[in-house]
C-alpha positions in Angstrom: 0.0 -27.2 18.7 -2.5 -25.6 21.1 -0.5 -22.9 21.8 -0.2 -21.9 18.5 -3.9 -22.4 17.7 -4.2 -19.8 20.8 -1.7 -17.4 19.3 -3.7 -17.6 16.0 -6.8 -16.8 17.1 -6.0 -13.7 19.1 -3.8 -12.6 16.3 -6.7 -12.9 13.7 -9.1 -10.9 16.0 -7.6 -7.7 15.3 -7.2 -6.2 11.8 -3.5 -4.6 13.1 -1.6 -4.8 16.2 2.0 -4.3 17.6 4.4 -4.8 14.8 1.7 -6.2 12.4 1.8 -5.1 8.8 3.4 -4.7 5.2 2.4 -1.2 4.7 2.9 0.7 1.5 4.9 4.0 1.4 1.9 6.2 0.7 -0.2 4.7 3.7 1.8 4.5 6.7 0.9 4.0 10.2 2.3 7.2 11.6 0.3 7.7 14.4 0.5 4.1 15.5 4.4 4.3 15.1 4.3 7.5 17.2 2.4 6.0 19.9 4.3 2.8 19.9 8.0 3.9 19.3 8.0 7.6 19.7 9.0 8.0 15.8 6.9 9.4 13.1 8.9 9.3 9.4 9.0 12.9 7.5 8.0 13.2 3.9 11.5 13.6 3.4 12.5 10.4 5.5 9.9 8.4 3.2 11.1 9.6 -0.2 14.8 8.9 0.9 14.0 5.5 1.9 11.7 4.7 -1.4 14.8 5.8 -3.2 17.4 3.7 -1.1 15.5 0.6 -1.3 15.6 -1.5 -4.5 14.2 -4.6 -5.7 15.6 -7.5 -7.3 13.4 -8.2 -10.5 13.8 -12.1 -10.2 12.2 -12.0 -6.7 14.2 -10.2 -4.2 14.8 -7.2 -2.5 17.9 -4.9 -1.8 19.3 -1.5 -1.0 21.5 1.0 -2.2 24.5 1.4 0.3 26.8 3.4 -1.2 26.8 6.3 -3.8 28.4 4.8 -6.4 25.5 2.3 -7.0 26.7 -0.8 -4.5 23.7 -2.8 -3.6 23.5 -4.7 -0.4 21.3 -8.2 -0.6 21.4 -11.8 0.4 23.7 -14.6 -0.8 20.8 -16.6 -1.2 19.1 -13.8 -3.8 22.1 -13.9 -6.1 22.5 -17.8 -6.6 21.5 -17.5 -9.9 24.1 -15.1 -11.0 27.0 -16.8 -9.2 25.9 -20.1 -10.8 25.8 -18.3 -14.0 29.3 -17.3 -13.6 30.8 -20.5 -12.3 32.0 -23.3 -14.5 33.5 -26.6 -13.7 36.9 -25.1 -13.2 35.6 -22.0 -11.5 33.1 -22.7 -8.6 31.9 -19.6 -7.5 29.4 -21.3 -5.3 31.8 -23.3 -3.4 34.5 -20.6 -3.2 33.0 -17.4 -3.3 34.2 -14.1 -5.3 35.8 -11.0 -4.5 36.4 -8.2 -6.9 39.6 -6.8 -6.2 38.7 -3.4 -8.2 35.5 -2.7 -10.1 37.3 -3.6 -13.2 36.9 -7.1 -11.6 33.1 -6.9 -11.1 31.5 -9.5 -13.4 28.1 -8.8 -14.9 25.4 -11.0 -13.9 23.6 -12.2 -17.3 20.1 -11.6 -16.1 19.5 -9.4 -13.4 17.4 -6.7 -13.2 17.4 -4.1 -10.3 14.3 -1.7 -9.9 14.4 1.8 -8.5 10.9 3.0 -7.0 10.3 6.6 -8.2 6.6 7.2 -7.6 3.2 5.9 -6.9 0.0 6.7 -8.2 -3.5 5.8 -8.0 -5.3 4.2 -11.3 -8.2 3.0 -10.4 -10.8 5.4 -11.5 -9.4 5.0 -15.2 -9.3 0.8 -14.6 -12.9 0.9 -13.1 -14.2 3.2 -16.2 -12.5 0.7 -18.5 -14.1 -2.2 -16.8 -17.6 -0.7 -15.8 -20.6 -2.8 -16.6 -18.5 -5.7 -18.1 -18.3 -9.4 -16.7 -16.2 -12.7 -17.3 -14.0 -12.2 -20.5 -15.3 -8.9 -21.5 -13.9 -7.6 -18.2 -10.5 -9.5 -18.1 -10.0 -8.5 -21.7 -11.0 -4.6 -20.8 -9.0 -4.7 -17.9 -5.8 -6.0 -19.1 -6.2 -3.7 -22.1 -6.2 -0.5 -19.5 -3.2 -2.2 -17.4 -1.2 -2.4 -20.7 -2.2 0.9 -21.8 -1.3 2.9 -18.7 2.0 1.0 -18.4 3.2 1.5 -22.0 1.8 5.5 -21.6 4.2 5.7 -18.4 7.2 3.8 -19.7 7.2 5.9 -23.1 10.1 6.0 -25.5 12.5 5.3 -22.8 11.4 1.7 -21.6 14.8 0.2 -21.4 15.4 2.7 -18.5 11.7 2.9 -17.1 9.4 0.1 -15.8 6.0 0.7 -15.0 3.6 -1.9 -13.1 -0.2 -1.5 -12.5 -0.8 -3.3 -9.0 -3.6 -4.5 -7.5 -3.7 -3.7 -4.0 -6.7 -4.9 -1.2 -7.3 -7.9 -3.6 -8.0 -5.7 -6.3 -10.2 -2.7 -4.7 -7.5 -0.4 -5.5 -5.1 0.0 -8.5 -1.9 1.8 -8.4 0.7 2.7 -11.0 4.2 1.9 -9.6 7.0 3.9 -11.9 10.3 2.2 -11.5 13.6 3.0 -12.8 15.3 -0.1 -14.6 18.8 -1.0 -14.4 20.0 -4.0 -16.1 24.0 -3.7 -15.9 24.2 -5.5 -12.6 27.8 -6.7 -11.6 28.9 -9.1 -9.0 31.2 -7.2 -6.4 31.4 -9.8 -3.6 29.6 -13.2 -2.4 30.8 -15.3 0.5 31.1 -19.1 0.1 28.1 -21.0 0.0 29.2 -22.8 3.3 29.2 -18.9 5.1 26.1 -17.8 3.3 23.8 -21.0 4.3 25.8 -22.4 7.3 23.5 -24.9 8.7 21.3 -25.5 5.5 18.3 -26.9 5.4 18.4 -28.1 9.0 18.9 -24.5 10.5 16.5 -23.0 7.7 13.2 -21.2 9.0 15.2 -21.7 12.4 17.0 -19.6 15.3 19.7 -19.3 16.2 21.4 -18.8 13.3 24.9 -18.3 12.4 24.7 -17.0 8.7 26.7 -14.5 6.7 23.8 -14.3 4.1 24.9 -11.4 2.2 26.4 -10.2 -1.2 27.4 -7.2 -3.0 26.3 -6.2 -6.3 27.1 -2.9 -8.6 24.7 -1.1 -10.6 26.1 0.7 -13.8 24.6 3.0 -16.1 26.6 4.0 -19.7 29.2 1.5 -18.4 29.9 3.6 -15.5 28.8 2.6 -11.8 25.3 4.7 -11.2 25.9 8.3 -9.1 23.5 8.3 -6.4 22.1 11.2 -4.0 20.0 8.7 -2.4 21.5 5.4 -0.6 21.3 3.9 3.2 24.7 4.5 5.2 25.6 1.4 7.2 26.0 1.7 11.1 28.6 -0.7 11.9 27.1 -0.7 15.7 24.4 -2.2 14.0 20.7 -3.0 15.9 20.6 -3.1 19.5 18.3 -5.3 21.2 14.7 -3.5 22.1 15.5 -1.0 19.5 13.1 0.0 16.7 13.7 -1.2 13.5 12.1 -0.7 10.1 12.4 -3.4 7.4 12.0 -1.9 3.4 11.5 -4.6 0.9 9.1 -6.1 -1.3 7.2 -9.1 0.1 6.2 -11.6 -2.7 2.5 -12.9 -1.6 0.4 -13.2 1.2 -3.1 -14.4 1.4 -4.4 -12.8 4.4 -7.6 -11.1 2.7 -8.5 -14.4 1.0 -12.0 -15.7 1.9 -12.7 -19.1 3.4 -13.4 -20.8 0.4 -9.7 -20.1 -1.1 -8.3 -21.1 1.8 -10.2 -24.3 1.8 -8.7 -24.6 -1.7 -5.4 -24.1 -0.7 -5.2 -26.6 2.2 -7.1 -29.2 0.5 -5.8 -29.2 -2.6 -3.1 -26.8 -4.1 -0.6 -26.8 -1.4 -0.7 -30.7 -1.2 -0.2 -30.8 -4.9 2.8 -28.6 -4.5 4.3 -30.4 -1.8 3.9 -33.8 -3.6 5.8 -32.4 -6.2 8.6 -30.5 -4.5 9.6 -34.1 -2.7 9.8 -35.8 -5.8 11.6 -33.0 -7.3 14.1 -33.0 -4.2 14.8 -36.7 -4.5 15.2 -36.4 -8.2 17.9 -33.5 -7.7 19.4 -35.5 -5.0 19.9 -38.4 -7.1 21.7 -36.3 -9.7 24.0 -34.7 -7.3 25.0 -38.0 -6.1 26.7 -39.0 -9.7 29.5 -37.1 -8.9 30.7 -33.5 -7.8 30.2 -31.6 -11.3 26.7 -32.9 -11.1 26.4 -31.7 -7.6 27.6 -28.2 -8.9 25.0 -28.5 -11.6 21.8 -29.1 -9.3 22.5 -26.9 -6.3 20.7 -23.9 -7.2 17.6 -26.1 -8.0 18.0 -27.9 -4.6 18.5 -24.8 -2.7 15.4 -23.7 -4.3 13.6 -26.9 -4.0 14.2 -27.4 0.0 13.6 -23.8 1.0 10.2 -23.7 -1.0 9.2 -27.3 0.4 9.8 -26.5 4.0 8.1 -23.0 3.4 4.8 -24.5 1.9 5.1 -27.3 4.8 4.5 -24.6 7.3 1.7 -23.0 5.4 0.3 -26.3 5.3 0.6 -26.9 9.1 -1.0 -23.6 9.8 -4.2 -24.4 7.6 -4.7 -27.6 8.9 -5.2 -26.0 12.4 -8.8 -25.5 13.3 -8.2 -22.3 15.3 -7.2 -20.5 11.8 -10.6 -21.4 9.9 -12.5 -20.6 13.1 -10.8 -16.9 13.3 -11.1 -16.5 9.5 -14.7 -17.5 9.7 -15.7 -15.4 12.6 -14.0 -12.2 10.7 -15.9 -13.1 7.4 -19.0 -13.8 9.3 -18.5 -10.2 10.9 -17.9 -8.4 7.7 -20.8 -10.2 6.0 -23.2 -9.0 8.9 -21.8 -5.6 8.3 -23.0 -5.4 5.1 -26.1 -6.9 5.6 -27.2 -4.3 8.2 -26.5 -1.5 5.5 -29.0 -2.1 2.8 -27.4 0.4 0.4 -24.0 -1.4 0.7 -26.0 -5.0 0.4 -28.0 -3.8 -2.7 -24.5 -2.6 -4.0 -22.2 -5.4 -3.3 -24.5 -8.2 -3.6 -23.2 -11.9 -2.7 -19.5 -11.9 -3.6 -18.6 -14.5 -1.5 -20.9 -17.2 -3.5 -19.2 -15.9 -6.7 -15.7 -16.5 -5.6 -16.8 -19.6 -3.8 -18.0 -21.1 -7.1 -14.8 -19.7 -9.0 -12.6 -21.5 -6.6 -14.6 -24.5 -7.4 -13.9 -24.2 -11.4 -9.9 -23.5 -10.4 -9.6 -26.5 -8.7 -11.2 -28.4 -11.4 -8.7 -27.3 -13.8 -6.0 -26.5 -11.6 -3.8 -29.9 -12.7 -4.1 -29.3 -16.3 -3.2 -25.7 -16.0 -0.4 -26.3 -13.9 0.9 -29.1 -15.9 0.6 -26.8 -19.6 0.2 -23.4 -18.9 2.3 -23.4 -15.8 4.8 -25.7 -18.0 5.1 -28.1 -14.8 5.3 -31.0 -17.5 8.2 -29.3 -19.3 10.6 -28.8 -16.7 13.8 -27.5 -18.2 15.3 -24.2 -19.1 15.1 -24.8 -22.9 11.5 -25.2 -22.6 11.0 -21.9 -21.3 13.1 -20.2 -23.9 11.2 -22.0 -26.7 7.6 -20.5 -25.4 9.0 -17.3 -24.9 10.5 -17.2 -28.5 6.5 -18.9 -29.9 4.3 -16.9 -27.9 6.5 -13.6 -28.4 6.5 -13.9 -31.9 2.1 -14.6 -32.1 1.8 -12.0 -29.3 4.3 -9.1 -30.7 2.0 -9.3 -33.6 -0.9 -7.9 -31.8 -2.0 -4.5 -31.2 -0.4 -4.0 -27.4 -4.0 -4.1 -25.9 -4.6 -7.7 -26.7 -1.0 -9.0 -26.0 -0.8 -11.1 -23.0 0.3 -9.0 -20.0 4.1 -10.4 -19.8 4.6 -9.1 -23.7 3.3 -5.7 -23.5 5.4 -3.3 -24.7 6.3 -2.2 -21.3 7.9 -5.4 -20.2 9.6 -6.3 -23.0 13.1 -5.2 -22.3 12.8 -7.7 -19.3 12.1 -10.4 -21.7 14.5 -9.7 -23.7 17.2 -9.4 -21.4 16.1 -13.2 -20.1 16.0 -14.3 -23.5 19.5 -13.0 -24.6 21.0 -13.7 -21.5 24.6 -15.8 -21.6 23.5 -18.1 -19.2 24.9 -21.8 -18.8 22.4 -24.9 -19.6 23.9 -28.3 -19.1 21.9 -30.9 -21.0 22.6 -34.1 -19.2 20.8 -32.1 -16.2 18.1 -31.0 -18.4 17.2 -34.1 -20.0 16.7 -35.7 -16.3 14.6 -32.7 -15.1 12.4 -32.8 -18.2 12.2 -36.7 -18.7 10.9 -36.4 -15.0 8.4 -34.0 -15.5 6.9 -35.4 -18.9 6.5 -38.6 -16.9 4.3 -36.4 -14.0 2.3 -34.9 -17.3 1.6 -38.6 -18.4 0.6 -39.4 -14.7 -1.4 -36.6 -14.0 -3.3 -35.9 -17.2 -3.7 -39.8 -18.4 -2.1 -41.4 -21.3 -4.9 -41.1 -23.5 -5.3 -37.0 -22.8 -4.7 -35.4 -26.4 -1.9 -33.4 -25.5 -0.2 -36.2 -23.7 -0.5 -38.4 -27.0 0.4 -35.1 -29.3 3.5 -34.8 -27.2 4.9 -38.3 -26.6 3.7 -40.1 -29.6 5.5 -43.4 -29.2 8.5 -41.9 -27.4 8.9 -42.6 -23.4 9.4 -39.3 -21.6 12.8 -40.1 -21.3 13.3 -40.8 -25.0 11.4 -37.5 -25.8 13.4 -35.6 -23.3 16.6 -37.3 -25.0 15.7 -36.2 -28.3 14.6 -33.0 -28.1 17.5 -31.6 -25.6 20.1 -33.2 -27.6 18.3 -32.1 -31.0 17.7 -28.2 -29.8 19.9 -25.1 -30.7 18.3 -22.7 -28.5 21.5 -22.9 -26.1 22.7 -20.5 -28.6 22.0 -17.1 -28.1 22.7 -15.7 -31.7 20.1 -18.9 -32.6 17.3 -17.2 -30.0 17.9 -13.9 -31.5 17.6 -14.9 -35.0 14.5 -16.5 -33.9 12.8 -13.5 -32.0 13.5 -11.0 -34.7 12.3 -13.3 -37.2 9.0 -13.1 -35.7 6.0 -15.5 -36.9 7.6 -16.7 -40.0 10.9 -17.7 -38.6 8.8 -19.7 -35.7 6.5 -21.3 -38.2 9.5 -22.5 -40.4 11.8 -23.5 -37.5 12.6 -27.3 -37.0 14.3 -27.2 -33.6 12.5 -29.7 -32.0 12.2 -27.9 -28.8 10.4 -24.9 -30.5 8.0 -27.9 -32.0 7.3 -28.9 -28.5 6.7 -25.2 -27.9 4.2 -25.2 -30.7 2.5 -28.3 -29.8 1.6 -27.5 -26.6 0.6 -24.0 -26.9 -3.1 -24.2 -28.3 -4.0 -26.2 -25.3 -2.1 -24.1 -22.9 -3.7 -21.0 -24.2 -7.1 -22.3 -24.2 -6.7 -23.1 -20.5 -5.2 -20.1 -19.4 -8.4 -18.0 -21.3 -10.9 -20.3 -19.2 -8.9 -19.3 -16.3 -8.6 -16.0 -17.2 -12.6 -15.7 -17.7 -14.2 -17.7 -15.1 -12.0 -17.9 -12.3 -9.8 -14.7 -12.5 -12.3 -12.2 -13.5 -15.1 -13.4 -11.3 -12.5 -13.8 -8.4 -11.3 -10.1 -9.1 -14.5 -8.7 -9.4 -16.1 -10.1 -6.3 -12.7 -9.2 -4.3 -13.1 -5.5 -5.4 -16.7 -5.8 -3.6 -15.4 -7.4 -0.7 -12.6 -4.4 -0.7 -15.4 -2.0 -0.8 -16.9 -3.5 2.1 -14.0 -3.9 4.5 -13.0 0.1 3.3 -16.6 0.8 4.9 -16.0 -1.2 8.0 -12.4 -0.5 9.1 -11.4 2.5 6.8 -8.2 3.0 5.2 -6.1 2.1 8.2 -5.6 -1.6 7.0 -2.6 -3.1 4.7 -3.0 -4.7 1.8 -1.8 -8.3 0.7 1.7 -8.2 -0.3 2.3 -8.1 -4.0 5.7 -7.8 -4.7 5.9 -3.9 -4.3 8.0 -1.7 -1.9 6.2 -2.1 1.4 7.8 -1.0 5.2 7.1 -3.1 8.4 8.1 -1.8 11.8 9.3 -3.6 15.0 11.7 -4.1 17.4 14.9 -6.4 18.1 13.0 -8.6 20.5 13.7 -12.3 21.4 10.7 -14.7 22.4 9.2 -17.5 24.3 8.5 -21.0 23.4 8.0 -24.0 25.5 8.9 -22.1 28.6 12.2 -21.2 27.3 13.2 -17.7 26.3 15.2 -17.5 22.8 17.8 -14.6 22.9 17.5 -12.1 20.3 21.1 -12.2 19.1 23.5 -14.7 18.4 27.6 -14.2 18.4 30.5 -14.8 15.8 31.8 -17.2 18.7 28.7 -19.2 18.1 29.4 -20.1 14.8 32.5 -21.9 15.7 30.6 -23.7 18.7 28.1 -24.9 16.4 30.4 -26.0 13.4 30.9 -29.8 13.4 33.2 -30.3 10.4 30.4 -31.9 8.4 27.8 -30.6 5.9 26.0 -28.4 6.6 27.8 -27.2 9.7 31.2 -27.1 7.9 32.9 -24.0 8.1 34.2 -22.3 5.0 38.2 -22.3 5.0 38.2 -18.7 5.0 36.4 -18.8 8.7 38.4 -21.6 9.9 41.7 -19.7 9.4 40.4 -16.2 10.7 39.3 -17.3 13.7 42.2 -15.8 15.6 41.8 -12.4 14.1 38.1 -12.2 14.5 35.9 -10.1 17.4 34.0 -13.2 18.4 31.7 -11.5 20.7 30.4 -9.3 17.9 26.6 -9.9 17.2 26.4 -12.2 13.9 22.2 -12.8 13.3 19.9 -11.4 15.4 15.7 -11.4 15.4 12.8 -8.8 15.3 9.3 -8.3 15.3 9.0 -7.3 11.9 6.0 -8.5 9.7 7.7 -10.3 6.6 7.1 -12.8 4.0 9.2 -14.6 1.0 10.7 -11.3 -1.6 11.6 -9.5 1.6 14.9 -11.8 1.4 17.7 -9.1 0.8 15.7 -6.2 2.5 17.9 -3.6 4.7 16.8 -3.3 8.2 17.3 0.5 9.2 17.0 2.5 12.0 14.9 5.9 12.9 18.2 7.7 11.2 17.5 5.4 8.0 20.8 3.4 8.4 21.2 0.2 7.6 21.7 -2.3 11.1 21.0 -5.5 9.5 20.0 -7.5 6.1 16.9 -9.4 6.6 17.6 -13.1 5.5 14.6 -15.4 7.0 11.9 -15.7 9.2 11.9 -18.3 12.6 9.7 -21.3 12.6 6.5 -19.8 13.6 6.4 -17.2 10.7 5.7 -19.4 8.1 2.2 -19.0 8.4 2.6 -15.7 8.0 1.3 -16.1 4.6 -2.3 -15.9 6.6 -1.8 -14.3 10.0 0.7 -13.0 12.1 1.6 -13.0 15.8 4.2 -10.3 17.4 4.5 -12.8 20.3 6.3 -15.5 18.1 6.7 -14.4 14.6 10.4 -13.2 13.9 12.2 -11.9 11.0 16.0 -13.1 11.4 18.7 -10.9 9.9 22.4 -10.7 9.5 23.8 -8.2 11.9 25.9 -5.1 10.4 28.7 -5.2 12.6 29.5 -8.8 11.4 29.2 -7.9 7.6 32.1 -5.6 8.2 34.2 -7.6 10.5 34.0 -10.5 7.9 34.9 -8.0 4.9 37.8 -6.7 6.7 39.2 -9.7 8.6 37.9 -12.8 6.8 38.0 -11.7 2.8 40.8 -8.8 3.1 37.8 -6.5 1.3 38.9 -3.4 3.0 38.1 -1.5 -0.1 34.5 -2.3 -0.2 34.3 -2.0 4.0 35.7 1.7 3.2 33.2 2.4 0.6 30.4 1.0 2.6 31.3 3.3 5.8 32.1 6.6 3.7 28.4 7.3 3.3 28.0 7.9 7.2 27.6 11.4 8.2 
């Protein structure tokens, strides 16, 4: 542990060194890249990379790898699609899927893919709209300005154009990201779960690894595969040890710029609460899955997500429990405060934003449990409630002017809302009853039996009784019913006797009140204070720093390289033969049947997975690993155990990204899955 602590202290002491940084494409560290690797991205290279990289709106990354809209991403990024297309009679998660022709490709019910087209700075407009305001007035003005900008950007073509105003540097800068929106996304290939997640939870966030964590989607437009000029060719030779590699993807969230008081709140409450909840949820899912094969299939997606989140958050908690982290963070914060104090003009301009954030954080901790249970719907864990809340709130919000709506119901974002609402996705009542009953019991436990909302929701029912009644009685599993309620607006919702709609109506006033308080007393105060800290940091360090991750397109650069740990060298690559050596015949080290039968056909010496020094975080899953020629040489699917603290710090000596090597992708498509047509299409793009 002390070795980790020493690494943290060294890493945080410098704003950026070696491969550190998730850089926006309009502010790449070109001089640094040239000095370290002899490569400077040109404007044309950056444009190609931007239009070849894609974002899966559900929370992952990917890339176009053919001129006919073929998208490469992770298997674990498309488990939602695979699960939605599966049934008791056809388990695509277990058996995998291959479309023998494009006519056989199956549409994912609730998938959206975004391609970034442009980035523009709208900081001045938002600053002008919020000038002189604070609290609720500031929050409302900022929301209105953001909604107006996004609506103007999307215009009348919101079904094809997506626009997001993104806060960078904790709100110090606001950029407008304009995307092409693709909502006809079809599954072309997915390996078996046993191949995509070989090693299961024990191997997760570890290395060596032996995973084919890949999947292929195809984007359609007007019923035909989209035709593209920009895409990444795949290099079948893949990455070599020591080679410069870059990762272009959409890292979800980091907290490297948070204040000490915010980090303390995460360490002492937020992370602990989330870990306890995930641990309980994991037990619930395992218990349900033990009831039978079909129950295990229904619970598999949820279980995968819960186990992955638990391990990731436990790593963050371990990092924040190390005194060296806070020592380094405190020194960094004190250095910035001293810099401000030494400049009377700057000191007068920004005041004491750290104290303001500390007070807002105190309020956040005070209301956090109730907020998570009600507004965060932690007390109502069922897909039916999510549909009901969307319908109830959507009716109210769409009746308001665009500038006054909740952000998620702004005109520019409605296509994504409607896609999710009207998607033909399976819901399994018995499974949903178990989840809702458990979460209602947590609602009563966390808020207390005498809390007004708990008493209103449960009445004379037990949590299990209420869950049984509302799920057996709801008709929201029928898309036609949901569409009628959506189109009927406020009147239809008010008149509905659906028990799940009634539940959402009952919870909504208290949830909205909590959200309004959070936005007024926490979010608005924190945003304004963080903007001031950002100005101070710019004054101290200039623009040669990267912002925290925001699920917007970033580039990280590094090298294919192993690491030293506990006196041993961890090699940079594994080979296919290692998969067979690691297999035991029992889950999670049981080979998929297709891999068992293909062993004699495979080149066992080909690389399978590799690690690199690239700086990534959750959301980067599915990102392409590219070389200086903008060729795909790998596919990110994980980080090593040392990367779990990457939300707060980075150490190039031990933090590693874990990727699928491009050589094994082609080898598997040809020799394991008889998918020559896909391998040929992928390789056609090479010059």
